[in-house]
SEGUTOR-766629 format. One record per residue: z, x, y of N, C-alpha, C in turn; residue in three letters. Coordinates in steps of 0.05 Angstrom, whole numbers, plus 32768, in hexadecimal, padded with zeros to 4 digits. Atoms other than C-alpha are relative to their C-alpha. Example, Ala and Ser with C-alpha at 12.3 -4.5 7.8 and 13.67 -1.06 7.14 Angstrom:
<atoms>
800080127FE8809C80F67FA6800080128018Ala/7FFF7FF07FE8808F81117FEB800E7FF18016Ser/
</atoms>
This chain:
<atoms>
8009800B7FEB7FFC80087FFC8004800B8022Met/7FFC7FED7FEC7FEB8019804780127FF58010Val/7FE580007FEF802D801B80777FEA7FF9801AThr/800980077FE4801B800280BD7FFD801A8012Ser/80077FE47FF68023804B80D97FE3800B7FF8Lys/80177FF280097FED806180A97FE17FF78003Lys/801E80147FF17FBF802180B67FFC800B8016His/80077FFD7FE17FBD803080FF7FF280218009Lys/80057FE47FFD7FB3808080EE7FE17FF87FFAGln/801C7FFF800C7F75806580C17FEF7FEB8020Leu/800E80037FE67F55803480FC7FFF80138014Arg/80067FF07FEE7F628064812D7FE280157FFBLys/80137FF080067F34809781067FF27FF78004Lys/8019800880087F05806680F77FED7FFB801DLys/801280047FF17EFC8055813F7FF880148012Lys/80077FE77FF87EF8809381567FE5800A7FF6Gly/801D7FFD80117EBF80A681237FE47FED8009Thr/8006800F7FFB7EA5806B81397FF58007801DArg/7FFE7FFE7FD47EA6807D818F7FF580217FF9Arg/80197FED7FF87E7D80C081737FE180007FF5Lys/8016801280007E4F809E81577FEA7FF8800DAla/8001800A7FE27E41807A81907FF7800B8012Gln/7FFA7FEA7FEC7E4A80B681B87FDD80097FFELeu/800E7FF180017E1B80D581957FDA7FEF7FFAThr/801B80147FF97DDB809F818D7FFB80098018Asn/800680067FE77DE2809881D77FF6801D800DVal/800D7FE87FFE7DD580E481DC7FE780067FFBArg/80157FFB800B7D9E80E681B37FE97FE6800AAsn/800E80157FF57D7A80A281DC7FFC800C801FArg/800B7FF67FE87D4980B0821080157FE98022Pro/7FF780127FE97D65809282577FF57FE68001Leu/801A801B80027D2580608257800F7FE67FF2Arg/7FFA801380157D3F8046821A80257FF0800BAsp/7FEA80067FFE7D8F803E823080027FF6801BLeu/8002800D7FEB7D7A802582757FFB7FE08000Thr/800D801380127D4D7FEF825080157FE97FFBSer/7FE0801680097D917FD08230800B80048012Glu/7FF080087FEC7DB57FD482667FFC7FE88013Ala/800B801A7FEE7D887FA982927FFA7FE17FE9Leu/8000801D800C7D847F78825C80137FF37FF5Asn/7FE0800880047DCE7F70825980007FF18012Arg/80087FFF7FEC7DC17F71829B7FFC7FDA8003Tyr/8012801B7FFE7D977F31829A800D7FE67FF7Phe/7FF6801280157DBA7F10825980247FF68012Lys/7FE880017FF07DFC7F12828B7FFE7FE8801AAsp/800E80157FF07DD87EEA82C180067FE57FFBLeu/7FFF8018800A7DD97EB482957FE87FEE8010Asn/8014800C7FEC7D907E9D82B680017FFE8016Gly/80057FFD7FEB7DA17EA782F87FF38018800CHis/80107FEB7FF17D717ED28323800E8017800FSer/7FF07FE17FEB7D877F1D833E7FF07FFF8014Pro/800B7FFA7FED7D7A7F2C837C800080198006Gly/80017FE580027D657F7183917FFF80147FEBAsp/7FFE7FF280197D637F8D834F7FFC80228002Leu/800F7FE07FFB7D377FCA8360801980188012Tyr/7FE780027FED7D707FD58396801D800E7FECGly/7FE57FFD800B7DAA7FCB83647FFF80177FEDLeu/80097FF080167D897FF9832A7FFF8020800AVal/7FF87FE97FED7D7B80358362802180067FFELeu/7FE77FEF7FF07DB9803C837D801C7FFE7FE3Ser/7FF1800180157DDF802E83337FFF80207FF8Glu/80107FEB80097DB3806C83218008801C8018Val/80047FE37FEB7DB0809D8357801180058009Glu/7FE57FFB7FF67DF4809B8371800880187FEEAla/7FF87FF580127E0A80BE832E7FEC80177FF8Pro/80167FEE80007DCC80EB832D7FFD800D8015Leu/80027FF27FEE7DD08105836D802380137FFDPhe/7FE97FEC7FF97E1D811483647FFF80147FE6Glu/800A7FF080147E0D813383247FF680188007Thr/800F7FE27FFA7DDC8167833D800D80108014Val/7FEF7FF57FEB7E078175837A801C80127FF1Met/7FE57FF480197E43818783457FF880157FEFGlu/800E7FE680177E1281B683197FF5800E8019His/80107FE87FE77DF181DD8361802180028008Thr/7FE67FFC7FF37E3C81DE837B7FFE7FF98019Gln/7FFE80017FE07E2D81BE83BB7FE97FFD800DGly/801E7FFA7FEF7DE981DD83C97FEF7FEE7FFFAsn/801480197FF77DBF81AD83E47FE6800A7FFDGln/801E7FF97FFF7D8581D283E77FF480087FDBSer/800E7FFB802D7D8281E3838E7FFF7FE27FFFArg/8000801C800A7D99819A83917FE97FEE7FFCAla/801B800C7FF67D5E817E83B97FE380147FEEAla/80127FF780117D3281AF839480077FF87FD5Glu/8005800D80177D4681A183517FFE7FE17FF1Ile/800B801980017D3E8154835C7FDD7FFA800BLeu/80167FFC7FF47CFD8164837C7FFB7FF28018Gly/8002800E7FE47D09814283C08004801D800FIle/7FFE7FE87FE67D118167840B801E7FF57FFFAsn/7FE07FFF7FF77D5C8171842080087FF18016Arg/7FFC80177FE47D538145845A80087FE47FEEAla/800E801F80137D42810A842280197FFE7FF4Thr/7FE47FF780067D89812783F8800E7FFB8011Leu/7FE880087FEE7DB08124843680057FEC8008Arg/7FF6801D7FEC7DA480DF844C80027FF17FDBLys/7FFD800E801C7DA380C583FC802780097FFBLys/7FE57FFD80027DE980EE83FC80157FF08010Leu/7FFA80077FE47DFE80CF844080007FE07FF5Lys/7FFC80127FFE7DF0808E842980147FF07FE3Asn/7FED800180227E19809183DF801E800D800ETyr/7FF27FF77FF57E4E80B1840E800C80187FECTyr/7FFD7FEB800F7E4980F583E680048017800CLeu/80047FDD7FEB7E3F8121841F801E8004800FLeu/7FE47FFB7FEE7E86813A84447FFB80018017Asp/
</atoms>
């Protein structure tokens, strides 16, 4: 017979294994697939209502973490970040200000 404590440990181990499998599945999938799934969930959650400014919503949800991550990667070097992103530095600065990522 499995004790309550032992049972909790087994459940926790299974849950951890399941979580690792989910992360591995996400890591091996293209961003476009994950985006498509997220948008399909979004439409489903709307329950038939029409979204407004979906393009702006998606851009803001993707751009902010993109710029934040690239800025961290370049240790705040805007010229390098702009080069990595393929945009000019002035555009980068404007976007950083829009997302309150500029000091």
